[in-house]
TORDOKOL-274623 format. One record per residue (C-alpha): residue in three letters; x, y, z. Coordinates in steps of 0.02 Angstrom, whole numbers, plus 50000, padded with zeros to 5 digits. Example, Ala and Ser with C-alpha at 12.3 -4.5 7.8 and 13.67 -1.06 7.14 Angstrom:
ALA506154977550390/SER506844994750357/
This chain:
MET512195608854576/GLY513835604154652/GLY514655609154815/GLU514845602054990/ALA513355592355056/THR512575601255205/PHE510855599655283/GLU510415617555231/THR510865613655051/LEU509815597855063/CYS508335608155126/THR508495620154980/LEU508545605954853/PHE507095596854938/MET505965612054940/THR506435616354761/THR506075598554702/ALA504355599254782/THR503965615954700/ARG504525609954529/CYS503495594054546/ARG501975605054568/LEU502415617154429/TYR503125605654295/GLY502735587654346/VAL503935573754394/LYS504595570054219/HIS505085587654167/PRO506975590554147/VAL506985605454267/THR506205594354401/LEU507355579554371/THR508915590454372/VAL508635597254547/ALA507945580454610/LYS509545571654556/ASP510545585354642/PHE509555581754801/MET509925563054785/ARG511805566154771/HIS511825576854928/TYR510655565055021/GLN511745549954979/GLU513295559055042/LEU512445563855205/THR511795546055235/ALA513345536955169/ALA513665529055340/GLY511915521555340/ARG511285533555472/PRO509575541255432/LEU509165559655444/LYS507885562255582/ILE507055579355579/VAL505965586055722/VAL505255603655744/SER505205609355926/GLY504805626955982/ASP505865638955879/GLU507165625855832/LEU507305611655709/PHE508275596255766/VAL509245585555642/ASN509865569655727/ASP509775579155893/GLU510765594055829/ALA509755610255850/LEU509655622555707/PRO508835639755731/LEU507355643755619/ARG508155658855540/VAL507925665455364/GLY508235651855237/ALA507795634455182/VAL507855626855357/GLY506545638955421/ALA505495636855264/LEU505525617855284/ALA505025618855467/LYS503555630155429/ARG502985619355283/LEU503085603555389/ALA502025611455525/SER500745617655398/ARG500545599755332/GLY500355592555507/ILE502065584155504/GLY503085585055663/PHE504345571355624/LEU505195567155459/GLU506475553155438/LEU507465550955277/ARG508195533455279/ALA509675526955180/GLY509135518455020/LEU507885531654962/SER507565530654775/LEU507255544754653/ASP505485538254619/GLU505075538354806/LEU505735556054823/LEU504675562354678/ALA503105553454737/PHE503305561254910/CYS503675578654840/VAL502085578354734/GLU501035575954891/PHE502085587554998/ALA501905602054875/ASP500045599254841/THR499085615054889/SER497355607054883/GLY497475600355060/GLY497735581955019/SER498635570455140/VAL500495566855136/LYS500935548355156/SER502525539855211/GLN503605530755083/SER504705515555114/HIS506195526555153/ILE505275542355207/GLN504375540455373/LEU503215553755446/GLY502535557555619/GLU501135569055676/ALA501485586955723/ARG501755587955910/TYR502695604255899/VAL502355620055802/PRO503665633655774/LYS503355647555899/GLY503565665555849/TYR504265661555677/VAL504135678055587/ASN504395679455400/PRO505775692555378/ILE505365697355199/GLU504425713055248/ALA505905720055347/MET507075716555201/ARG505925725955083/VAL505905742055184/GLN507605743255268/GLU509085748655164/ALA510605737555192/VAL511925750955174/GLY513665743455171/ASP515475746155122/ARG515435740354941/ARG515795754854823/ASP516135745754661/GLU515535753654498/VAL513675753254460/GLY512765754454294/GLU512245770454209/GLU510405767254249/VAL510805766154435/ARG511755782554432/GLU510325790754337/LEU509025784354460/GLU510045790454608/MET510095807854531/LEU508215807554497/TYR507795802254675/ARG508915815754747/HIS507965828254641/VAL506325821354711/LYS506915823754889/GLU507675840954863/HIS506385848654746/LEU504815838154777/GLU504675834954590/VAL504675819454480/ARG505595821754316/VAL504415810554221/GLN505325811354055/ASN506955805254134/PHE506065790854221/GLU505275786254055/GLN506975785853971/LEU507575773354101/VAL506095761854065/VAL506445762953878/ALA508245757753914/PHE507635742754014/LEU506455737553873/GLY507875738953749/ARG508945727553857/PHE507595714153858/ALA507465715453669/ARG509305710353662/GLN509335697953808/PHE507735691753887/ASN508515681654029/PRO507985691654184/LEU509435685454289/MET510665693454168/ASN509865710254206/LEU509965709154397/ALA511385717354492/GLU511975709654654/LEU511855722854790/LYS512235714854958/GLN512975728255073/HIS513175740854932/HIS513075759354977/LYS511915762154828/PHE510725748454888/THR509125758554862/TYR509445762954681/ILE510115745954628/HIS508615737654711/SER507385749054622/THR508165745554451/ASN508135726954489/VAL506285727454535/ALA505885737054376/ASN506865724454270/LEU505975709754353/VAL504245717254327/ILE504605722254147/GLY505255704854108/LEU503765696554193/GLY502555707654096/LEU503405703553932/GLY503405685053978/LEU501535685954006/GLY501315693353834/LEU500665710353892/GLU500595724753769/LYS502175735353764/ARG501225750853825/ASP500595741253978/VAL502355734654012/PHE503025752353998/ASP501765758454128/LEU502225743754241/GLY504055748754230/MET503665766654277/ALA502615760954425/ALA504025749354483/LEU505325763254478/LEU504185774654579/HIS503375762154697/ASP504495766654845/VAL504555785454818/GLY503705787954987/LYS505265781355074/ARG506175797255022/PHE505165806155159/ILE505675794055298/PRO507225798355402/GLU508765789255336/LYS509225783655512/VAL507635773155514/LEU507865765855340/GLU509695761755372/LYS509525755855552/PRO510395739155578/GLY509345725955665/GLN507515726555713/LEU506455742155710/ASN505475747555864/ARG503605751255860/GLU503815769955826/GLU505015766655683/TRP503835753755606/ASP502435766655617/LEU503505778455514/ILE503925764755387/GLN502095760355366/LYS501685778055311/HIS502745777455154/PRO501445769555035/ALA500135782855076/GLU501445796755075/GLY502125790854908/SER500435789654823/ARG499915806654892/PHE501525814254825/LEU501325806454652/LEU499535812754639/LYS500225830454642/GLN501455827254500/LYS501055832154321/LYS501075818154191/VAL501335803854315/ASN500295789054257/HIS498885784654377/LEU499505766654386/ALA501065772854476/VAL499965781254606/VAL498975765254636/VAL500515754054646/ALA501385765954767/PHE499855764654881/GLU499545745854865/HIS501245737254852/HIS501285732355037/LEU499485726055043/HIS499265707155053/TYR498455697254915/HIS497135689655029/GLY496435707055057/GLY496575708355246/GLY498375711955288/GLY499855723055255/TYR499815741855256/PRO499125755155245/ARG497575748855336/CYS496065749755223/LYS494235749855274/PRO493455739755200/PRO494935728055169/ARG495655729854995/ARG496475717054880/PRO497875725254778/CYS497705725854589/MET498735714054481/PRO500115726754438/SER500335730154625/GLN500435711354657/MET501775709754523/VAL502815723854597/ALA502645716754773/LEU503235699654714/ALA504735706754621/ASP505135718054770/SER505145703254890/PHE506155691954776/ASP507515704854746/ALA507595709554931/LEU507845691154976/PHE509035686554837/SER510075702254832/GLN510445703255018/ARG510945684855023/SER511785682454854/TYR513325672554902/HIS513005658554779/ARG511855664554642/ARG510935648254601/TYR510625641754777/GLU510095658654843/ILE508875661554701/LEU508035644854733/GLU507985648454919/ALA507185665554889/LEU505855657254780/GLU505475644554917/LEU505215658155048/ILE504025667054931/ASN503105650654896/ASP502895648755083/ALA501865664955086/SER500855660554930/GLY498985662754950/PHE499185675055093/ASN500455688355048/TYR500515683954863/ASN499335678354726/PRO499635659354710/TRP499375659854521/LEU500625673954504/VAL501865664954617/ASP501795649654504/VAL502045660454350/PHE503495669554434/ASN504295652954479/ARG504225647754295/TYR504885664654241/ILE506415663654353/THR506815644954342/MET506645644354152/SER508035657254145/LEU509105650254286/ASP510175638854180/PRO510035634353995/ALA510315616154043/GLU508795616854157/GLY507495622854036/GLY508265635753923/ASP508145654553912/ALA506375661353927/LYS505695671853785/PRO504395685753784/GLY502655678453794/SER503325661153843/VAL503035660754031/MET501255653954021/ALA501775640953892/ALA502665630654026/ASN501705615954096/
């Protein structure tokens, strides 16, 4: 990865190196590629011999006494990860070697709770400060529609889905056969080109945000299912469930869905009704597969079984298809709304999802999803994934 060396870019590359060390090991080409990118940026930022001193304090992260807000992105993800590992001070000194970086990243990314030790050119201090009020913004991105000014041409599938959803809202009816034809088209596309990133449309500030996002989620879930080697019938049902997972939002006032900025308590209460409303609506439809009903109800429940919405008594862990849709939904919401530079933003989106692994998302599924996306990111970094190949990575 080229480009100007900035601290935010360095954070993205550092977090990505750590994740790849865990997923692939330190000798794998996809790990070494991003680690060497980190080293180039790090050497540029420390060219004058001055170290990078990083301290988390309150809701800010200080880099050599310059305060950076813990907003969405790699800086916030790094601050949260440091605090979770009991690290309040991190100093990257000039002279750091690639081997030192990889050795540190292996420990830093370890999810078993092992300690993280200093290296000769990486010095650590105990956590004296913990980020206050740092709220993961993924949920808001998943439910608010970022309507904007872009009106460039969209694909035929997007136009078809827009028409189908308008029919749902106006006639309270799901045209199942038309939804099925869309899924068949998606499956045919993967038969020609399996790379999932080739099938994603960038949608930042597009006035057809909802429909592009839904087709992206369906494409991601279908590709992930194929990569896991699932039967075509099961992948087809997954695709249908993905296209219909947010149907309950069609019954929420548009002014709430399209509101810029934060939602108030009453608006959030409305938003949180859409999974139950959607599943209740789908239950009344003829020929809708039961999986779509379940996914519509569960796609905002947290993996650990005690969070998200709707509130379930007793607490309920979502089924695997719902977990897959939730993961694809989050990834596309993060990537698509921030897709200024495709490669960096994809890696950044993956890091934010990794940060919620084990709580919001199934950690095994997160690791598989990381492989699925990064294997397709760049042929030079691991090649194009093929159906049934995701679990073959090690």
